[in-house]
C-alpha positions in Angstrom: -22.7 126.5 26.0 -24.5 123.7 24.1 -22.9 120.4 24.3 -24.8 118.9 21.3 -23.4 121.9 19.0 -20.0 121.3 20.0 -20.0 117.8 18.9 -21.7 118.6 15.7 -18.8 121.3 15.0 -15.8 119.1 16.3 -13.8 116.6 14.7 -13.8 113.0 14.6 -11.4 113.1 17.9 -13.9 115.4 19.6 -16.7 113.0 18.8 -14.7 110.1 19.4 -13.9 111.5 23.2 -17.4 112.3 23.5 -18.8 108.7 22.8 -15.8 107.5 24.8 -16.9 109.2 28.2 -20.5 108.3 27.2 -19.4 104.5 27.0 -17.6 104.8 30.3 -20.4 106.4 32.1 -22.9 103.6 31.0 -20.4 101.0 31.9 -19.8 102.4 35.3 -23.7 102.7 36.3 -24.5 99.3 34.9 -21.5 98.1 37.3 -22.9 100.1 40.1 -26.2 99.1 39.8 -25.6 95.5 39.7 -22.9 95.4 42.5 -25.4 97.2 44.9 -28.0 94.4 44.0 -25.5 91.6 44.0 -23.4 92.6 47.5 -26.7 93.0 49.1 -27.7 89.2 48.3 -24.3 87.9 48.9 -23.9 89.6 52.2 -27.2 88.0 53.3 -26.1 84.7 51.9 -22.7 84.7 53.4 -24.2 85.9 57.1 -26.8 83.4 57.0 -24.9 80.6 55.2 -22.4 80.8 58.3 -25.0 80.5 61.0 -26.6 77.8 59.0 -23.5 76.0 59.2 -22.7 75.9 63.1 -26.6 75.4 63.5 -26.2 72.0 61.8 -25.5 68.6 63.6 -23.0 67.6 61.1 -21.0 68.5 57.8 -23.5 66.2 55.5 -26.5 68.3 56.9 -24.5 71.7 56.9 -24.1 71.2 53.2 -27.1 70.7 52.2 -28.9 73.0 54.2 -26.7 76.1 52.9 -26.9 74.6 49.2 -30.6 75.4 50.1 -30.1 79.0 51.4 -27.7 79.9 48.9 -28.5 81.9 46.3 -24.7 82.8 45.5 -22.1 80.2 46.0 -20.1 81.4 48.8 -20.1 79.5 52.1 -21.0 76.5 50.1 -17.6 77.1 48.0 -15.7 76.7 51.4 -17.8 73.8 52.7 -17.2 71.7 49.7 -13.6 72.6 49.6 -13.1 70.6 52.8 -13.4 67.0 51.2 -10.5 65.4 51.1 -8.8 65.3 47.5 -8.6 62.0 45.6 -4.9 61.8 45.1 -1.9 63.2 43.4 0.2 66.0 45.2 -3.0 67.3 46.7 -3.4 64.3 49.0 0.2 65.1 50.5 0.8 66.4 53.8 -1.6 66.0 56.9 -5.1 66.8 56.9 -4.5 70.5 57.9 -2.3 71.5 55.0 -4.9 70.1 52.6 -7.6 72.0 54.1 -5.3 75.2 53.9 -5.0 74.5 50.7 -8.3 73.8 49.7 -9.9 76.5 51.5 -7.4 79.2 50.0 -8.3 78.5 46.4 -12.0 78.3 47.3 -11.3 82.0 49.1 -9.7 83.0 45.9 -12.5 82.2 44.1 -15.2 84.1 45.9 -12.8 86.6 46.3 -12.6 86.8 42.7 -16.6 87.0 42.7 -16.9 89.5 45.1 -14.1 91.9 43.5 -16.0 91.5 40.0 -16.3 94.9 38.2 -13.9 97.0 40.5 -11.3 97.5 38.1 -13.7 98.8 35.7 -14.8 101.2 38.5 -11.3 102.1 39.5 -10.1 102.5 35.9 -13.1 104.8 35.2 -12.7 106.7 38.2 -8.8 107.4 37.5 -9.1 107.9 33.6 -12.2 110.0 32.8 -10.8 113.3 33.8 -8.1 112.9 31.7 -10.2 112.2 28.9 -12.3 115.2 29.6 -9.6 117.3 29.6 -8.2 115.6 26.2 -11.3 116.5 24.7 -11.4 120.4 26.0 -7.9 120.6 24.9 -8.4 119.4 21.7 -11.2 121.3 21.0 -10.2 124.7 22.4 -7.3 124.2 19.5 -10.3 123.0 17.0 -11.9 126.4 17.9 -8.9 128.9 17.8 -7.9 127.2 14.4 -11.1 127.7 13.2 -10.9 131.6 14.1 -7.5 132.3 12.4 -7.9 133.7 9.0 -10.9 135.1 9.4 -10.2 139.0 10.1 -10.4 140.7 13.6 -11.2 138.0 16.2 -13.6 139.4 19.1 -13.8 138.0 22.9 -17.2 137.0 21.7 -16.1 134.6 19.5 -13.7 133.0 21.7 -15.4 132.6 24.7 -18.1 130.9 23.0 -16.2 127.9 21.5 -13.5 128.1 24.7 -16.4 127.5 26.8 -18.2 125.0 24.8 -14.8 123.3 25.0 -14.7 123.1 28.8 -17.8 121.3 29.1 -15.8 118.2 28.1 -13.9 118.4 31.4 -16.8 118.6 33.6 -18.1 115.7 31.6 -15.2 114.0 32.5 -15.5 114.6 36.3 -19.4 113.9 36.1 -18.0 110.3 34.7 -15.3 109.7 37.3 -17.1 111.2 40.6 -19.9 108.0 40.7 -17.1 105.9 40.1 -14.4 106.9 42.6 -17.5 106.7 45.2 -18.9 103.6 43.9 -15.3 101.9 44.2 -14.7 103.2 48.0 -18.1 101.9 49.0 -17.9 98.5 47.6 -14.3 98.2 48.2 -15.1 98.3 52.2 -18.3 96.3 51.6 -16.4 93.3 49.7 -13.3 93.8 52.6 -15.8 93.1 55.3 -17.6 90.3 53.4 -13.8 88.8 52.7 -13.1 88.8 56.2 -16.2 86.8 57.5 -15.1 84.4 54.9 -11.5 84.1 56.0 -12.4 83.9 59.6 -15.0 81.4 59.1 -12.6 79.3 56.6 -9.9 79.3 59.8 -12.6 78.0 61.9 -13.7 75.4 59.2 -10.0 74.5 59.4 -9.4 74.2 62.5 -12.6 72.4 63.4 -11.9 69.5 60.8 -8.2 69.4 61.3 -9.1 68.6 65.0 -11.3 65.6 64.1 -9.2 64.2 61.5 
């Protein structure tokens, strides 16, 4: 079974499916490698930033020290969100309500940053097997259609093209499995980091609400 032979003998749909799976695999591995690097760095920044905040003598010192420490603006976004609103409806309500709104928006922004790439991994993991199956079904149809009208058909004539077409299903699974595993691992790591940030935001709101 030769996948290159299948692609050379296949029509535009077969070749298109193969190229699509190749693109999905490349995109998936780019996101996996990037998220491995990003989440490791973001995790160190978050834990270090929270510890630095509580070691500072006041809010101004904490803001300055965290800005120097962080490579990804995570904790600093929450600290910056504690600035009182300048006016408008955002300035309505008591200080606790203002902090709740601003910290919630900051958490959403940081969460979007941490979640980046998860949709791609989930999409690849859920669709790649079906894309491969489409290539297999169409490849088998294309192979059998090419054998019709050619006299007596032997088992060898059928087994070769059908076997080559089944490689497309295996390729779809090979693309999907890393995406699914990476999605689950990253999702667990992101959930931990988001829990740390949510806890810090709650402590920060309580601290500043008492001072107001």
